[in-house]
N, C-alpha and C positions, 0 to 999 in steps of 0.2 A: 566082112572086112576084117582083116587081121591087123595086129599092132605089134611093134617092137616096143617094149617098155624098158626104159633105162632109169634105175633108181640111183640118185646121187646123194652124197653127203660129204661134208668137209668141215673143218674147224679152222678158226683164225683167232689170234690173240687179241684182236681189237674189234672184230665184227661178229655179232651173234650169228649162229648158224642159219637162222631163219631169214637173215638179211643178205646172205651170200647169193651172188648171181653165178651163172655158169656160161662159159663160152663153149658153144657146140659148133663143130665143123664136120659136115657130113660129106663123105666121098663115096659115090656109088650110084647105082640105078635102081629104079623101082619105087622110090619114094613119091608120095603124092603131095609133099610139101617141101619147101626149101627153108633151111635154117641158116641164118647168117652168122657172123662172128661176134655180134654184140652180146653183152651179158643178158641172159634170160633167167627167169625164176621158175622153178619147178612147181607143179601142182601141190596142193596141201599135203599130199602123202609123199612128197619128195621125189616124184617121178616126172619124166618126159615120155610121152607116147607118140610114136610115129606110125601113121597108117600106111599100109601097102597092099598091093594086089599080087597074086601069084607068088613068086619067090623074090628074095631080097639078098643081095650080096654087097655089103658095104663096110666102111669103117667110120666110126664116130669118135672124133677127138673131143675130150671133155677136159675143161680147166675151170676151177673155181676162181671167182673174181670177188675181192672184198670191196667194201664201200668206198675205199680210196682208189680203186682201179687196179690194185696189185693183182697179178695173175699167178695162180698156183701152178704146180707141175702138171704136165700133160699125161693123161691116160687115154689110150686108144682101145676102143672096143671093136672087135672084128665080128660082124654078124653075117651068118650064112644060113638063111632059113631053109634052103634046099636040104641041108644036112642037119638042121635043127641044132646048130652049134654057135656058141659065142665065146670069144677069147679076149682076154685083157692083155694089153702091153703097156708097161710103165716106161 
């Protein structure tokens, strides 16, 4: 099984970094799990891992969410495992 690993980090003037959540919206095929738009918390090493089979071609939108529900700017990660490339769009 293969995984796409996304490492996230953000800062906020009121919420400590370890209390920030993240909104993840995934568009594409090949994932074996679905992530909704609610704020999620990364693993202890600051990552989200997405398992897949074969190849994967998708976009992952990431936004930090502070404890008051304020949403930060959008970053889009474009993943294409067929070419082993990932690109960021702000």
